[in-house]
C-alpha positions in Angstrom: -17.9 -20.8 -40.7 -18.4 -17.2 -39.7 -18.6 -18.1 -36.1 -20.7 -20.1 -33.7 -23.0 -18.8 -31.1 -23.7 -20.6 -27.8 -27.5 -20.1 -28.1 -27.5 -21.7 -31.5 -25.4 -24.7 -30.2 -27.7 -25.3 -27.3 -30.5 -26.6 -29.6 -28.3 -29.5 -30.8 -28.0 -33.0 -29.5 -24.8 -34.1 -27.8 -23.9 -36.4 -30.8 -24.3 -33.4 -33.2 -22.1 -31.3 -30.9 -19.5 -34.1 -31.0 -19.5 -34.0 -34.8 -19.2 -30.2 -34.8 -16.3 -30.4 -32.4 -14.5 -33.0 -34.5 -14.9 -30.8 -37.6 -13.7 -27.7 -35.8 -10.6 -29.6 -34.5 -9.8 -30.8 -38.1 -10.2 -27.2 -39.4 -7.9 -25.9 -36.7 -5.3 -28.5 -37.5 -5.4 -27.7 -41.2 -5.1 -24.0 -40.5 -2.1 -24.6 -38.2 -0.4 -26.6 -40.9 -1.0 -23.8 -43.4 0.4 -21.2 -41.0 3.6 -23.2 -40.5 4.1 -23.3 -44.3 3.2 -19.6 -44.7 0.1 -20.4 -46.8 -2.5 -19.1 -44.3 -3.6 -15.6 -45.3 -5.9 -14.9 -42.3 -4.2 -15.9 -39.0 -7.4 -14.9 -37.1 -8.9 -18.2 -38.3 -6.8 -20.0 -35.7 -7.9 -17.8 -32.9 -11.6 -18.0 -34.0 -11.3 -21.8 -34.3 -10.0 -22.1 -30.8 -12.9 -20.0 -29.5 -15.5 -22.0 -31.4 -14.1 -25.2 -30.0 -14.3 -23.7 -26.5 -17.9 -22.8 -27.1 -18.8 -26.2 -28.2 -17.0 -27.8 -25.3 -18.8 -25.5 -22.9 -22.3 -26.3 -24.2 -21.4 -30.0 -24.4 -20.3 -30.0 -20.7 -23.4 -28.1 -19.7 -25.6 -30.6 -21.5 -23.9 -33.6 -20.0 -24.0 -32.2 -16.5 -27.7 -31.5 -16.7 -28.6 -35.1 -17.5 -31.3 -36.5 -19.8 -34.3 -35.0 -18.1 -33.1 -31.4 -18.3 -32.0 -31.9 -21.9 -35.5 -32.9 -23.0 -37.0 -30.0 -21.1 -34.6 -27.6 -22.8 -35.6 -29.1 -26.2 -39.3 -28.3 -25.6 -38.7 -24.6 -25.0 
């Protein structure tokens, strides 16, 4: 993944955001293992992965705090 943008994530359903979050966490774990065994060439992947996870968590928290009525209104826009 090149990088996620919050405005792109806001169009997704909470279940899709959860799947994205799980995938990002797995990628971060794999990158950390590679770094510990000196097999990771680009260490920025770890930093970018953490930031992507934070973006997904932020959008997910906003979506859950708005409730179902606001989520359907945002989908229509």
